[in-house]
C-alpha positions as CSV (number, residue, x, y, z in Angstrom):
1,M,-87.4,-41.5,6.7
2,K,-87.8,-38.2,6.2
3,K,-85.9,-37.5,10.0
4,S,-83.1,-39.1,8.9
5,L,-83.1,-36.8,5.4
6,L,-82.8,-33.6,7.1
7,M,-80.8,-34.4,10.0
8,V,-78.2,-35.0,6.8
9,L,-78.9,-32.3,5.8
10,F,-78.7,-30.2,8.2
11,T,-75.6,-31.9,9.3
12,A,-73.9,-31.2,5.8
13,F,-75.6,-27.4,5.8
14,M,-73.0,-26.7,9.9
15,L,-70.5,-28.9,8.1
16,L,-70.5,-25.8,5.0
17,T,-70.8,-23.7,7.4
18,L,-68.4,-24.5,9.7
19,Q,-65.5,-23.7,6.6
20,T,-67.6,-20.8,5.4
21,P,-64.7,-18.4,7.1
22,V,-66.5,-15.4,7.9
23,D,-67.1,-11.9,6.7
24,A,-65.5,-9.8,9.3
25,A,-62.2,-10.1,11.6
26,E,-62.6,-11.9,14.1
27,S,-60.8,-10.9,17.4
28,G,-59.3,-12.6,20.4
29,K,-56.7,-15.5,19.7
30,V,-57.2,-18.0,16.8
31,V,-55.5,-21.1,16.4
32,I,-56.4,-22.5,13.2
33,L,-55.6,-26.2,13.0
34,D,-54.9,-27.8,9.9
35,P,-55.7,-32.1,9.6
36,G,-52.8,-33.4,7.1
37,H,-54.3,-34.7,3.6
38,G,-57.8,-35.8,4.0
39,G,-59.9,-37.1,1.0
40,R,-58.1,-38.9,-2.1
41,Y,-54.6,-38.0,0.1
42,S,-54.8,-40.2,3.2
43,G,-51.3,-39.4,3.5
44,T,-48.7,-42.1,4.4
45,A,-50.1,-46.0,5.1
46,G,-47.2,-46.4,8.2
47,Y,-46.8,-50.1,8.7
48,S,-50.5,-51.8,9.2
49,G,-52.5,-49.0,8.1
50,S,-52.7,-51.2,4.4
51,S,-54.5,-53.6,6.3
52,T,-56.2,-52.1,8.9
53,G,-57.0,-48.7,6.8
54,Y,-55.6,-46.6,10.3
55,V,-53.8,-44.3,7.5
56,E,-52.2,-40.7,8.3
57,K,-54.9,-38.8,8.2
58,V,-56.6,-40.5,10.1
59,A,-54.5,-39.9,12.5
60,N,-54.7,-35.9,11.7
61,L,-57.8,-35.7,12.8
62,E,-58.2,-37.4,15.6
63,A,-54.9,-35.5,17.0
64,A,-56.9,-32.6,15.0
65,L,-60.0,-33.1,17.3
66,K,-58.2,-33.3,20.4
67,V,-56.2,-30.3,20.0
68,R,-59.6,-28.0,19.7
69,D,-61.6,-29.3,22.2
70,V,-58.7,-28.3,24.6
71,L,-57.9,-24.4,23.1
72,E,-61.2,-24.7,23.1
73,S,-62.0,-25.4,26.6
74,K,-59.2,-22.1,27.5
75,G,-60.9,-20.3,25.2
76,Y,-58.9,-19.7,22.4
77,T,-61.7,-19.1,18.8
78,V,-60.7,-22.9,16.7
79,H,-60.9,-23.1,13.3
80,M,-60.6,-26.3,11.4
81,T,-59.7,-26.7,7.7
82,R,-61.4,-29.9,8.2
83,Y,-63.5,-31.9,10.6
84,I,-64.5,-34.8,8.0
85,D,-62.5,-37.1,5.7
86,K,-62.6,-34.4,3.4
87,D,-58.9,-32.9,0.8
88,F,-59.6,-29.4,-0.7
89,G,-59.2,-30.3,-4.5
90,S,-56.3,-31.7,-7.4
91,P,-53.8,-31.4,-7.7
92,L,-51.9,-31.9,-4.4
93,H,-51.0,-28.3,-5.1
94,T,-54.5,-27.0,-5.2
95,D,-55.8,-29.0,-2.6
96,L,-52.5,-27.4,-0.5
97,R,-53.5,-23.8,-1.6
98,N,-57.3,-24.1,-0.6
99,R,-56.8,-25.3,2.8
100,V,-54.2,-22.6,2.8
101,D,-56.3,-19.5,1.8
102,L,-58.6,-20.8,3.8
103,A,-57.2,-20.6,6.6
104,N,-56.0,-17.1,6.0
105,D,-59.6,-15.8,5.7
106,W,-60.3,-16.7,9.1
107,A,-56.8,-14.9,9.8
108,K,-57.4,-12.4,8.2
109,G,-58.1,-8.4,9.9
110,N,-56.4,-10.4,13.3
111,N,-53.5,-12.1,11.6
112,D,-51.4,-11.0,15.0
113,N,-53.0,-12.8,17.6
114,S,-54.1,-15.6,15.0
115,I,-51.3,-19.0,14.4
116,F,-51.9,-21.9,12.3
117,I,-50.9,-25.5,13.6
118,S,-51.5,-28.2,10.4
119,I,-50.7,-31.9,11.9
120,H,-48.8,-34.7,10.6
121,H,-47.9,-37.7,11.3
122,N,-44.5,-38.8,9.5
123,A,-43.0,-42.0,7.6
124,A,-39.4,-42.8,7.1
125,P,-39.4,-44.8,3.2
126,Y,-35.5,-46.3,5.4
127,G,-36.8,-48.2,7.8
128,P,-39.0,-48.8,10.3
129,G,-35.9,-48.1,13.1
130,V,-37.4,-43.9,12.7
131,R,-39.4,-42.6,15.8
132,G,-39.5,-39.6,18.0
133,Y,-41.4,-36.3,17.0
134,E,-40.2,-33.1,14.7
135,T,-41.4,-29.8,14.3
136,Y,-40.8,-27.7,11.0
137,F,-41.4,-23.9,10.5
138,F,-40.6,-21.1,7.5
139,N,-37.4,-20.1,8.9
140,I,-36.1,-16.2,7.4
141,D,-33.0,-16.8,8.8
142,N,-31.9,-18.9,6.2
143,G,-33.3,-16.9,3.4
144,V,-35.7,-17.2,0.3
145,D,-35.9,-20.7,-2.5
146,P,-37.4,-18.7,-5.0
147,D,-38.9,-21.8,-6.2
148,Y,-41.2,-22.3,-3.3
149,P,-41.4,-18.2,-2.9
150,P,-43.4,-17.8,1.0
151,D,-46.1,-15.0,1.0
152,P,-44.3,-11.4,2.1
153,M,-46.9,-11.5,5.2
154,Q,-44.6,-15.0,6.5
155,K,-41.3,-13.0,6.0
156,E,-42.5,-11.0,9.0
157,Y,-44.3,-13.8,10.9
158,S,-41.5,-16.0,10.7
159,P,-39.7,-15.1,14.0
160,E,-42.9,-15.5,15.2
161,S,-43.0,-19.2,13.6
162,K,-39.3,-20.0,14.7
163,R,-40.7,-19.1,18.6
164,L,-43.7,-20.5,17.9
165,A,-42.5,-23.7,17.3
166,Y,-40.1,-23.5,20.2
167,D,-42.2,-23.4,22.1
168,I,-44.5,-26.1,21.3
169,H,-41.5,-28.8,20.5
170,N,-40.0,-28.5,24.1
171,Q,-43.5,-29.0,25.6
172,V,-44.4,-31.2,23.8
173,L,-41.5,-33.3,24.0
174,S,-41.6,-32.3,27.8
175,D,-44.6,-33.9,28.0
176,V,-45.4,-36.8,26.5
177,P,-43.4,-39.7,26.1
178,I,-41.8,-38.8,23.2
179,S,-38.2,-38.5,22.0
180,E,-37.2,-36.2,19.4
181,G,-36.6,-36.9,15.6
182,P,-34.3,-36.7,13.4
183,Q,-35.5,-33.6,11.8
184,G,-35.9,-32.1,15.4
185,I,-37.1,-28.5,14.5
186,T,-36.2,-27.4,11.7
187,G,-36.9,-24.6,9.2
188,N,-38.1,-25.9,5.4
189,D,-40.2,-24.0,2.8
190,L,-43.1,-26.4,2.9
191,F,-46.2,-24.7,1.2
192,V,-48.2,-24.6,4.3
193,T,-45.6,-22.7,6.8
194,R,-44.2,-20.5,4.3
195,N,-47.9,-19.1,2.4
196,A,-50.1,-18.5,5.7
197,Q,-50.5,-15.2,6.8
198,M,-49.7,-16.1,10.0
199,P,-47.3,-17.3,12.8
200,S,-47.1,-21.4,11.6
201,V,-46.3,-24.4,12.4
202,L,-45.8,-28.0,10.8
203,M,-46.1,-31.0,13.8
204,E,-45.1,-34.4,13.0
205,L,-46.3,-36.1,15.7
206,G,-44.8,-40.0,15.4
207,Y,-44.0,-41.9,12.5
208,M,-46.3,-45.0,11.9
209,S,-44.4,-45.9,9.6
210,N,-42.4,-47.3,13.1
211,P,-44.8,-50.2,14.6
212,Q,-44.2,-48.9,18.6
213,E,-44.4,-45.3,17.6
214,E,-47.9,-46.2,15.2
215,K,-49.4,-48.2,17.7
216,L,-48.6,-45.4,20.6
217,I,-50.1,-43.1,18.3
218,K,-53.6,-45.4,17.5
219,T,-54.3,-45.1,21.2
220,D,-56.8,-42.3,22.8
221,S,-54.2,-40.9,26.0
222,Y,-51.8,-40.4,23.6
223,Q,-53.2,-38.1,21.4
224,R,-55.0,-36.9,24.8
225,Q,-51.1,-36.1,26.3
226,V,-50.6,-34.1,22.7
227,A,-53.9,-31.6,22.8
228,K,-52.9,-30.8,26.6
229,A,-49.0,-30.0,25.3
230,I,-50.3,-28.1,22.4
231,G,-52.6,-25.9,24.6
232,E,-49.3,-25.4,27.3
233,A,-47.4,-24.4,24.1
234,V,-50.1,-22.3,23.2
235,D,-50.7,-20.1,26.3
236,K,-46.8,-19.6,26.6
237,F,-47.1,-18.4,22.8
238,F,-49.1,-15.6,23.5
239,N,-48.1,-14.7,27.6
240,V,-46.8,-12.5,26.4
241,Y,-46.7,-8.3,25.9
242,E,-46.3,-6.6,22.9
243,V,-45.3,-3.1,21.5
244,Y,-47.2,-1.5,19.0
245,D,-46.8,1.9,17.5
246,Y,-49.2,4.0,16.4
247,K,-49.0,1.7,12.6
248,D,-50.0,-0.5,14.1
249,N,-46.8,-2.1,12.8
250,R,-45.2,-4.9,16.0
251,L,-42.1,-2.7,17.0
252,K,-41.2,-5.8,20.4
253,I,-42.0,-7.9,22.4
254,F,-41.3,-8.9,25.7
255,E,-41.9,-12.0,28.2
256,H,-42.0,-10.1,30.5
257,K,-44.9,-7.4,31.3
258,D,-42.7,-4.7,33.0
259,D,-39.7,-4.4,30.3
260,A,-42.4,-3.8,27.8
261,L,-44.6,-0.5,29.9
262,N,-40.6,0.6,30.9
263,Y,-39.8,0.2,26.4
264,A,-42.7,1.6,26.1
265,K,-42.7,4.4,28.4
266,S,-39.6,5.8,26.3
267,K,-41.1,6.2,22.8
268,E,-44.1,7.4,21.5
269,N,-47.2,6.8,20.2
270,V,-47.0,3.3,21.1
271,Y,-48.8,1.1,23.2
272,V,-48.5,-2.5,25.0
273,F,-51.0,-5.4,24.1
274,D,-51.3,-8.1,26.8
275,K,-51.7,-11.1,24.5
276,A,-53.2,-13.2,26.8
277,N,-55.6,-11.0,28.7
278,Q,-56.0,-9.6,24.3
279,K,-56.1,-6.1,25.9
280,R,-53.9,-3.0,25.4
281,I,-52.1,-2.2,29.1
282,F,-50.6,0.6,27.9
283,N,-51.1,3.1,25.5
284,N,-49.4,6.7,24.6
285,I,-50.6,6.8,21.4
286,D,-52.1,11.1,20.6
287,K,-52.4,12.8,18.2
288,R,-50.0,14.9,19.1
289,Y,-49.0,17.7,17.1
290,G,-51.6,19.8,15.2
291,V,-50.7,22.1,12.6
292,Y,-52.4,25.3,13.2
293,H,-54.1,27.7,9.8
294,T,-54.5,31.3,11.1
295,S,-58.4,31.4,9.1
296,V,-59.0,28.4,7.5
297,S,-60.1,25.7,9.5
298,E,-59.9,22.6,6.6
299,I,-55.8,23.5,6.4
300,S,-56.0,22.3,10.5
301,K,-55.3,19.5,10.7
302,L,-53.5,16.4,13.8
303,F,-50.8,13.7,13.4
304,Y,-48.9,11.4,14.9
305,S,-45.6,12.5,14.5
306,K,-43.9,15.8,14.5
307,Q,-42.3,15.1,11.0
308,E,-45.4,14.3,9.9
309,A,-46.5,18.3,11.4
310,L,-43.4,19.7,9.9
311,N,-44.0,18.7,6.5
312,Y,-47.8,19.3,6.1
313,A,-47.3,22.3,7.7
314,E,-44.9,23.7,5.0
315,D,-47.3,23.2,2.1
316,W,-49.2,26.2,3.1
317,K,-49.1,30.0,4.1
318,H,-49.6,31.2,7.7
319,T,-49.5,28.2,9.1
320,R,-48.1,27.0,13.2
321,V,-47.1,23.9,13.8
322,V,-47.5,23.1,17.8
323,D,-46.6,20.5,19.9
324,N,-49.9,19.8,21.9
325,D,-48.6,17.6,25.1
326,T,-46.4,21.0,25.7
327,G,-47.9,23.7,23.9
328,E,-44.8,24.5,22.5
329,I,-44.7,26.4,18.9
330,L,-42.5,24.2,16.9
331,W,-42.4,26.1,13.4
332,S,-44.2,29.2,12.0
333,N,-44.1,30.6,9.2
334,Y,-46.2,33.7,9.9
335,L,-45.1,34.2,13.4
336,S,-41.9,36.2,14.8
337,K,-39.4,34.5,17.1
338,D,-39.6,37.5,19.8
339,F,-37.8,35.8,22.6
340,V,-34.3,35.3,22.3
341,V,-32.3,33.8,24.8
342,E,-29.2,36.0,25.4
343,H,-25.6,35.0,26.6
344,P,-22.8,38.4,26.9
345,A,-19.9,36.2,25.9
346,N,-21.9,34.0,23.0
347,G,-24.7,36.8,21.9
348,I,-27.8,34.9,21.2
349,L,-27.8,30.7,22.2
350,S,-31.7,31.3,21.0
351,R,-34.6,32.7,19.1
352,N,-38.3,31.3,20.0
353,Y,-41.6,32.0,19.2
354,Q,-43.2,31.4,22.7
355,A,-41.5,32.6,26.2
356,Q,-41.6,29.7,28.4
357,S,-40.4,27.9,25.2
358,A,-37.2,30.5,25.8
359,I,-36.8,30.0,29.9
360,D,-36.5,26.9,29.0
361,Y,-34.1,26.2,27.1
362,A,-31.8,29.5,29.9
363,K,-32.7,27.8,32.7
364,K,-30.1,24.9,31.0
365,W,-27.1,27.5,30.9
366,K,-25.6,30.1,33.7
367,H,-25.3,33.5,33.2
368,T,-28.4,33.8,30.8
369,A,-31.3,36.0,30.4
370,V,-34.4,35.6,28.0
371,I,-35.5,38.9,26.2
372,D,-39.0,40.2,24.3
373,T,-37.0,42.1,21.6
374,A,-40.7,43.0,21.6
375,T,-41.4,45.4,24.1
376,D,-37.2,44.6,24.9
377,Q,-38.3,43.8,28.8
378,V,-36.0,41.5,30.4
379,L,-38.6,38.1,31.6
380,W,-36.0,35.9,32.7
381,T,-32.3,35.7,34.1
382,N,-29.9,33.5,36.4
383,Y,-27.1,37.2,36.1
384,L,-28.4,40.0,36.2
385,D,-29.6,42.5,39.0
386,K,-32.6,44.6,38.7
387,K,-31.3,48.0,38.8
388,Y,-34.3,50.2,38.2
389,T,-36.7,51.0,40.6
390,V,-40.1,52.2,40.3
391,K,-40.3,54.5,43.3
392,H,-43.5,56.0,44.5
393,P,-43.5,58.7,47.8
394,A,-46.5,57.6,50.1
395,K,-46.0,53.3,48.1
396,G,-42.6,53.0,48.7
397,V,-41.0,51.2,45.6
398,L,-43.6,50.0,43.4
399,K,-41.8,47.8,41.1
400,E,-38.2,46.8,39.4
401,F,-36.2,45.9,36.2
402,Y,-33.8,45.3,34.5
403,H,-34.0,47.8,31.7
404,K,-34.8,51.6,32.1
405,G,-37.5,51.8,29.0
406,P,-39.9,49.0,31.4
407,A,-39.0,51.5,33.8
408,V,-40.1,53.9,32.5
409,D,-43.3,53.0,31.0
410,Y,-44.8,51.8,34.1
411,A,-43.8,54.7,35.9
412,K,-46.2,56.9,33.4
413,T,-48.9,54.5,35.0
414,W,-48.3,56.7,37.8
415,G,-48.2,60.1,38.9
416,S,-45.2,61.4,41.2
417,T,-43.4,58.4,40.5
418,T,-39.2,58.3,39.0
419,V,-37.6,55.9,37.9
420,V,-33.6,55.6,40.6
421,R,-31.2,53.7,39.9
422,D,-27.6,52.7,42.1
423,G,-29.4,56.0,44.2
424,S,-29.8,58.4,41.5
425,V,-32.9,59.5,39.3
426,V,-33.0,58.8,36.2
427,W,-36.5,60.2,35.1
428,E,-39.1,61.8,37.7
429,N,-42.7,62.4,36.6
430,P,-43.4,65.1,39.1
431,D,-46.8,65.9,39.6
432,K,-47.9,68.6,43.0
433,D,-51.4,68.4,42.6
434,D,-51.0,64.7,43.2
435,S,-51.3,63.1,46.7
436,Y,-51.6,59.8,47.8
437,K,-55.2,59.3,50.0
438,F,-56.8,55.8,50.1
439,K,-61.2,56.1,50.3
440,T,-64.1,53.3,50.2
441,E,-66.6,53.9,48.2
442,E,-70.3,52.0,49.1
443,V,-72.1,51.5,45.5
444,S,-75.3,49.9,46.7
445,S,-78.9,50.0,47.4
446,H,-81.4,48.5,49.5
447,A,-82.3,45.5,47.1
448,R,-80.4,44.3,43.5
449,E,-82.3,45.9,41.4
450,T,-81.9,49.3,42.6
451,T,-78.2,48.7,43.3
452,A,-78.1,48.5,39.8
453,V,-79.7,52.0,39.2
454,E,-76.9,53.2,41.3
455,V,-73.9,51.7,39.6
456,S,-75.2,52.9,36.6
457,K,-75.0,56.2,38.4
458,A,-71.8,55.2,39.1
459,L,-70.8,55.2,36.1
460,Y,-72.7,58.2,33.9
461,P,-73.0,60.7,37.0
462,N,-74.3,62.9,34.4
463,G,-76.5,60.5,31.8
464,F,-75.2,59.3,28.4
465,P,-72.9,62.2,27.1
466,G,-74.1,64.0,24.6
467,N,-71.5,61.8,21.9
468,H,-72.4,58.8,22.9
469,S,-72.6,56.8,20.5
470,N,-74.4,53.4,21.9
471,K,-76.9,55.0,24.3
472,T,-78.2,51.6,24.5
473,V,-79.6,50.3,28.3
474,I,-79.1,46.0,29.1
475,L,-82.0,44.4,30.9
476,S,-81.0,41.5,32.4
477,T,-82.9,39.5,35.0
478,S,-82.6,40.1,38.9
479,R,-83.7,36.3,39.9
480,N,-82.0,33.7,36.8
481,H,-77.7,34.2,37.1
482,A,-77.8,32.6,33.5
483,D,-78.7,34.8,30.7
484,A,-76.9,37.6,32.5
485,L,-73.4,35.6,32.5
486,S,-71.9,36.5,28.7
487,A,-73.9,40.4,29.4
488,A,-70.2,42.2,30.1
489,P,-69.1,41.6,26.8
490,L,-71.8,42.8,25.4
491,A,-71.5,45.9,27.2
492,A,-68.5,46.6,26.0
493,Q,-69.1,46.4,23.2
494,L,-71.6,49.2,22.9
495,G,-70.1,51.8,24.3
496,N,-69.8,50.4,28.2
497,A,-73.4,50.0,28.6
498,P,-75.2,49.8,32.3
499,I,-76.0,47.0,33.4
500,L,-80.4,46.8,35.2
501,L,-82.1,44.3,36.7
502,S,-85.3,43.5,36.1
503,R,-87.8,40.9,38.4
504,V,-89.9,38.6,35.3
505,D,-93.5,40.2,35.6
506,S,-92.7,43.6,37.1
507,I,-90.3,46.7,37.0
508,R,-89.3,49.1,39.7
509,S,-90.5,52.5,39.2
510,E,-86.6,52.9,39.8
511,V,-85.0,51.2,37.1
512,M,-87.2,52.7,34.6
513,N,-86.7,56.0,36.0
514,E,-82.1,55.1,35.7
515,I,-83.7,54.8,31.9
516,N,-84.8,58.4,31.2
517,R,-82.3,59.9,33.6
518,L,-79.6,57.9,31.5
519,H,-81.4,59.0,28.0
520,T,-80.7,56.2,26.8
521,K,-82.8,54.9,23.4
522,R,-82.4,51.8,23.3
523,V,-83.1,48.7,25.6
524,I,-81.5,45.3,25.2
525,I,-83.6,42.8,26.4
526,L,-81.6,38.9,27.3
527,G,-82.9,36.4,27.4
528,G,-86.3,35.1,27.0
529,P,-90.2,35.7,28.3
530,N,-89.8,33.3,31.1
531,A,-86.6,35.3,31.9
532,I,-88.4,39.5,31.1
533,S,-91.6,39.3,30.1
534,P,-93.8,40.3,27.4
535,G,-95.0,42.7,29.2
536,I,-92.0,44.6,29.9
537,E,-90.9,44.7,27.0
538,Q,-93.8,46.5,25.9
539,K,-94.4,48.8,28.3
540,L,-90.8,49.8,27.1
541,K,-91.6,50.1,23.9
542,A,-94.2,52.8,24.7
543,K,-91.9,55.0,26.3
544,G,-91.1,55.5,23.4
545,Y,-87.2,52.8,23.4
546,D,-86.1,50.7,20.8
547,V,-86.1,47.5,22.5
548,D,-84.0,44.1,21.1
549,R,-84.5,41.2,22.3
550,I,-81.4,38.1,22.5
551,A,-82.7,35.2,23.7
552,G,-82.8,30.9,22.9
553,K,-83.9,28.2,23.3
554,T,-81.4,27.1,26.9
555,R,-79.2,28.9,29.2
556,I,-75.9,28.0,25.9
557,E,-77.9,29.4,23.0
558,T,-79.3,32.2,24.7
559,N,-75.0,33.2,25.3
560,Q,-74.5,31.7,21.6
561,K,-76.8,34.1,21.1
562,I,-75.2,37.1,22.9
563,N,-71.8,35.8,21.5
564,D,-72.9,36.8,17.6
565,H,-73.3,40.4,18.3
566,L,-69.8,41.1,19.1
567,N,-67.0,42.1,17.0
568,G,-63.8,41.6,16.4
569,V,-63.8,38.4,19.4
570,K,-59.8,37.3,19.5
571,G,-60.3,35.6,22.8
572,A,-62.6,33.4,25.0
573,F,-63.0,32.4,28.2
574,V,-64.9,29.6,28.7
575,A,-66.9,28.8,31.6
576,S,-69.6,26.3,33.2
577,G,-73.4,28.1,32.2
578,R,-74.6,26.0,36.2
579,S,-72.4,27.7,38.3
580,F,-72.0,31.8,38.2
581,P,-68.7,32.7,40.5
582,D,-66.6,31.7,37.5
583,A,-67.8,33.3,34.9
584,L,-68.1,36.3,36.7
585,G,-65.1,36.7,37.8
586,A,-63.5,36.7,33.8
587,A,-66.5,39.1,32.9
588,P,-64.7,41.9,33.4
589,I,-61.5,41.5,32.0
590,A,-63.3,39.3,29.2
591,A,-64.9,43.2,28.2
592,M,-61.7,44.7,28.1
593,K,-59.2,42.6,26.1
594,D,-63.3,42.2,24.1
595,W,-62.8,39.0,24.4
596,A,-66.8,36.6,24.9
597,I,-67.8,33.8,27.4
598,V,-68.5,30.3,26.6
599,L,-71.1,28.7,28.5
600,T,-70.8,25.3,28.5
601,D,-72.6,22.3,30.5
602,D,-71.1,18.9,30.8
603,K,-69.9,18.6,27.1
604,M,-69.3,21.7,24.4
605,D,-70.9,21.2,21.2
606,D,-71.0,22.1,17.3
607,K,-71.9,25.5,17.7
608,S,-70.0,26.8,20.4
609,M,-66.9,24.8,19.1
610,N,-67.6,26.7,16.3
611,Y,-67.4,30.4,18.0
612,A,-63.6,28.7,19.8
613,K,-61.8,28.3,17.0
614,F,-59.1,30.4,15.7
615,K,-59.4,32.3,18.9
616,N,-57.4,31.7,22.5
617,I,-59.2,30.1,24.9
618,A,-58.9,30.3,28.8
619,I,-60.9,27.2,30.8
620,V,-62.1,28.9,34.3
621,G,-62.8,26.5,36.3
622,G,-61.7,22.8,37.3
623,D,-63.2,19.7,35.5
624,G,-66.1,19.3,37.8
625,V,-67.3,22.3,35.7
626,V,-66.0,22.2,32.4
627,S,-64.8,19.0,32.1
628,S,-61.3,17.8,30.5
629,Q,-63.1,15.8,27.4
630,V,-63.9,19.5,26.8
631,E,-60.6,20.8,27.0
632,E,-59.0,18.3,25.1
633,K,-61.2,19.2,22.0
634,L,-60.0,22.8,22.6
635,I,-56.6,21.5,22.5
636,A,-57.2,19.7,19.2
637,Q,-58.8,22.3,17.3
638,N,-56.9,25.7,18.5
639,G,-53.9,24.3,20.0
640,K,-52.5,23.8,23.1
641,D,-50.2,27.2,22.4
642,R,-54.0,29.0,22.3
643,V,-55.8,26.7,25.9
644,V,-54.9,28.1,29.4
645,R,-57.4,26.6,32.1
646,L,-57.0,28.6,35.2
647,A,-58.3,27.1,37.8
648,G,-58.0,26.2,42.1
649,K,-59.8,24.8,44.1
650,Q,-62.6,26.5,45.1
651,R,-63.8,29.9,42.9
652,Y,-61.8,32.0,45.0
653,E,-57.9,30.2,43.8
654,T,-59.7,30.6,40.5
655,Q,-60.7,33.6,40.9
656,K,-56.5,34.0,42.1
657,Q,-55.4,32.8,38.9
658,V,-57.5,33.7,36.7
659,L,-56.5,38.0,38.0
660,N,-53.2,36.6,38.0
661,Y,-52.8,35.9,34.6
662,F,-54.4,38.7,33.1
663,K,-52.5,40.8,35.7
664,D,-50.5,43.2,32.5
665,D,-54.5,44.2,31.7
666,L,-55.1,45.4,35.0
667,S,-53.3,48.1,36.7
668,S,-55.5,50.6,37.6
669,S,-56.0,53.2,41.1
670,Y,-59.0,51.5,41.3
671,V,-60.5,48.0,42.5
672,L,-64.1,47.0,43.0
673,A,-65.1,44.6,44.7
674,A,-68.6,42.8,45.7
675,T,-69.7,39.4,47.1
676,G,-68.9,36.0,45.5
677,E,-71.8,34.7,46.7
678,K,-74.4,35.7,45.0
679,F,-74.6,37.0,41.1
680,P,-76.5,40.3,40.5
681,D,-74.2,43.3,42.2
682,A,-70.7,41.8,40.7
683,L,-72.7,41.2,37.1
684,T,-73.3,44.8,36.9
685,A,-70.0,45.9,38.8
686,S,-68.4,45.3,35.4
687,S,-69.3,47.7,34.1
688,L,-67.2,50.2,36.6
689,A,-64.5,47.7,35.9
690,V,-64.2,48.4,32.4
691,K,-63.9,51.9,33.0
692,H,-61.5,52.6,35.3
693,H,-59.6,48.9,33.7
694,A,-59.9,48.0,37.5
695,P,-59.5,44.5,38.7
696,L,-63.3,43.5,40.4
697,V,-62.7,41.3,43.7
698,L,-65.3,38.6,44.1
699,I,-65.4,38.6,48.6
700,G,-67.2,35.5,50.6
701,K,-68.4,35.7,54.1
702,D,-64.4,36.3,54.7
703,V,-62.0,37.3,52.6
704,D,-59.9,34.3,51.2
705,P,-56.7,33.6,51.6
706,A,-56.0,33.3,48.0
707,T,-57.3,36.4,47.6
708,R,-56.0,38.4,49.9
709,D,-52.6,37.1,48.7
710,F,-54.1,38.7,44.8
711,L,-54.9,41.6,47.2
712,E,-52.0,41.9,48.9
713,S,-49.2,41.8,45.6
714,Y,-51.8,44.5,43.8
715,G,-51.5,47.0,46.9
716,N,-47.6,47.0,46.2
717,S,-47.2,47.2,42.2
718,N,-49.8,49.9,41.7
719,V,-50.9,53.2,43.7
720,V,-54.1,51.6,44.5
721,K,-56.6,55.1,45.9
722,D,-60.0,53.7,45.5
723,L,-61.9,50.9,46.9
724,Q,-65.1,50.4,45.9
725,V,-67.3,48.1,47.2
726,V,-71.0,47.6,45.5
727,G,-73.4,46.2,47.0
728,G,-73.9,46.8,50.5
729,V,-73.8,42.2,51.4
730,L,-69.6,42.8,52.5
731,S,-69.0,42.7,56.0
732,D,-67.1,45.7,57.6
733,S,-64.6,43.4,58.7
734,S,-64.2,41.7,54.7
735,V,-64.4,46.1,53.5
736,E,-61.8,46.4,56.4
737,K,-59.3,44.5,55.2
738,V,-59.6,44.1,51.6
739,S,-57.9,48.6,51.8
740,N,-55.7,47.4,54.5
741,Y,-54.3,44.9,52.2
742,L,-54.5,47.9,49.1
743,K,-53.6,50.3,51.0
């Protein structure tokens, strides 16, 4: 007895649970079945129900349970408004309201992937001869009856309700032995279909008032055929491809995937949803447009649409709008449009914030030129000739220009140059004492520590000048590159301090002597005690030097602490902290431009990311060393116009990309070369590169083709007289090749 009572209570609990909507919206394909009537509402008694008790509510539930089994076997999530003979309240309007509210709760949050099917059987008051299957749905095309207003969501879903109705109607008539009823498929204002917040239909599965059809309706085989047909129709309904915008507004539905993809690819910020498999198969949604403030990060925001970004930016001063897909500055209230596209007859065709935007526009027209109005340089043209040639008596033609002014400015860089137009000299700077003689010098010693000493001597042959503002030496480990990679910008800001090297536990006498020779006042140690021991620190203090140590728990923290000591930094190279060549190649340029070097591991932490705000960023190396995720975060934060990746397939191709990108900052009669296989020589050479404003070129076992290309180009347009080879590692043949490329 006790067992029976427990089973009854358990069954009642399960029935209640099954009919209670879950709090969170379900994902996936959801079908809500509504077996019409129930409880006090029996529906039609049909032809014989008054005597047999087999009335409509019974037939509706039997059919619905079979439909449920078919749909669940196909993987759909199925809910039923009732599993037993029950109603949902009185009067009838309350019953209908409660059952549709229950259905809407199940669909909430997943309405686009939910459908409502109300299952009924019909009766004809005007005779038992009427028979057939009918389907009803709310049709917005018929307008809205003010006496029977639909739910606002059903207004939107009405086209989908129509599609569902036709899918089910045609499938049932195709697969089930029943003819079409007199109403066929009808748009109507039935309560449940007009108030369902999802695609919805009401099915009348035959006329129970017709004795033959009633007999058919009662059979298990008929019910199973109906269930199978509904399952096929629901599959067909879901077997489509929907295109949504970034606000999850459905734009269009396609039966064929290729049609959906082609349509989506012509739009911005949309995705294609494979409704059958419940997954996105295309997505170009991107907060593409960034609004960036010059100094207040809280104002900077990302937007899906250009107009949203423009509307927002106009409310703030010192902002710009950037297309982060292309890097184009679309609008600004603080930047000048310095780059103009000129036409000889039509004048200025456009004004642009960026050179590349101007060039892209100019290429659409004939007889155009892009002028940088700030420097009066022609950056690109498809009709002008370079009429001004800068010549050197030994090197010949160095460079050609469109305008005289930029040609003269460039010629002033070198002695004994002339500017020629049409065979006539229009400017010259004769220098009787200037003669061209190329020489190669080696700055090296037998060990990396002593090579650093030789570099320091070349940097300051007579020690620090008396008026030197800092008289500081940087001391770094000679055994691990990580702490030393970001030393060059710090050295530059300390009056171009020499970078000397030490082992962990012992410092060479040559290094101590050099610190003394320089008349050093202060020594900055880079790295913790595992890089340079406390014993060395104490030894330096005992000699009377002021000693500071910049160190963190990790290579990244040390890098951050070094960068905290820099002032007025406008840009940063982002490079891997695990691999030295990329950062080393960028170090001299960073030092010359007052940029920092920001090191990253697999990802960039918040402190480094915040440090990079408002700066121009050059990522050095491919996504194998600095991940695409880091690049994306930097672009989102700083704007694509301020982020560039300079990368090649290997270290020497990457070096070429860096040197070419910053070639306008490198114009010197010197070139420095060091091994690219180890870090110390190139590290210490960065101060020499800053002194001469010269490129530092890393060389492998041989001269890489990418390096050769840069050297030849640089040698052709610069009067290089001095190649300084740092370290005795490079082979004689490599040094000879470098010399020949530069001469």
